[in-house]
N, C-alpha and C positions, 0 to 999 in steps of 0.2 A: 630528145623532140627535133626537128626537121628544124633547118634555119629559114628566119621568113626576111620575106625582101616587099618594101614598102613596094608601090605600083611606081610605073615610070611618070616625072614631072607635069607629063601630058593628058597622068589620069588624075593630076594632084586635085584633091577637091571639086572631082565633076562628076556627076550623077552615072552612075551604072544606065547604060540603053534601059536595061528596066527596070529600073529600081534601085535606089539604097545610092553606097559612096563607095567604088571600089577602094578597100586599104588594104591588099596584100595577095601578092601574086605569087605561089609556093607550090611545086610537087603538082603539077599539070591544076592544083584549084583556085578562082579566081576567090576572095573572101570578100564580098558584100555584106555592109554594115547597114540596117535602116535608117532611114532619116529623121534627124533631131523630131519633128512632128510624131514620131510615131515614136516614140518613144514615153512610157508609163514608169508612174509610182506604184508600186501592189507590196504585197504581202506574198513571201513566196510560193502559198498554195496560189496565186493569182498572178505566178508571173506570167503564164502563156497565153494575157491578154496583148504583151507585146507582138504575139505571134500575129493573133487576129488584127492587131492595129496595126502592124506593117502590111498586111496586107491587104487592109484596104485603104490603107493610102501609096500603096505603089501598083495596085493589083497586079504580084508579083507572086509566085507561090514561092513553096520551098522554105521558109522562115523556121529560125528555132531558135531556144536560148542556149547559150553556148552554154558546156562545162566550164568547171571550173580553170584547165588549160585551156581551152581556146578563148577563155575570153580575155587570161594572160598575153596570150602569144596564140595569135598576131594583133586581137583585140587590144590591149592598152599598150603594147608592142608600137603599134602601129595607128593610136589614137588621132596622130596628129593628121592623118587623112580620115576622117569621122566628119562633120560637115559641124559639127558642134558636141561636145563633150560634158558632160558635170565632174567637178570634180570631187567625188562625193563618193557611194559605194554603188555599185552593182551586185544585184544577183546573179551566180549562175546559174545552171541546172542544177549542181552537186550539192549532194546534200551529206553532213556527215555523221548525226543520230537522229531519232526521229521527232527531236525539236530543232535541230541548228540543219542550217546550209552554209552552203561557202557563199562568201563575196569579193569581190575584189574592189581596194581601193585606188581608185585611178588619181590621187596625189600622189602617191609611192608604189605601185605595181604588188603592194603586198598581198595575201589574202587572211580571213577573218570568217570565223564562225559566228553567226549571230542566231536568234531565235528568229523560226523563218514565221512569226507573225508581224515582226518589225515591216514600214514600209519604206522599199528602197526602189532605185532607177531599175528599170531594166529596157533593156535595148537587145533586137533581133537581129540576127544576123543569115544569109546564104552561103551556101558552094556553089556554083557552078563552074565546071570542068571547061576543059581547052586543050 
C-alpha cells in the first residue's frame, strides 16, 4: 500500500474548494471526505445514501463509499483532518459473506465483520487528480 501524507497545514480543517475536507494528498490524488452534515446512519444496503447526501450538501459529484482499505488509509489514518468524526464504527463498501460486510472502528482503526442489517455511520469520499 502507498504511503499516505496528510495535507499541508494550510489545508488543515479548511473546506476543499468544491466541497468536503481535504484529508490526504498522495500519488497525484487528493482525497476529500464529505462534511459532517452529510454523514448518515444506515444499514449496509442503504450505505449509498451517504453519496446522495454528500452530493446534495456540496453540489459536487464523484462521491463514493470507500472500501475497507481506503477507509483505513487514508480515512482512519488522516481522521484528524476531517471536520468531525464519530469514534464508533463506519461501514465500508466491502463485504465478506452474503450477510456480513466490513466496518472500520474509528477508536482503534481495526476492521470488523458485522451483519449488514446493523445501522452504522457512513461518510462519502471523493478523489480528485492534480
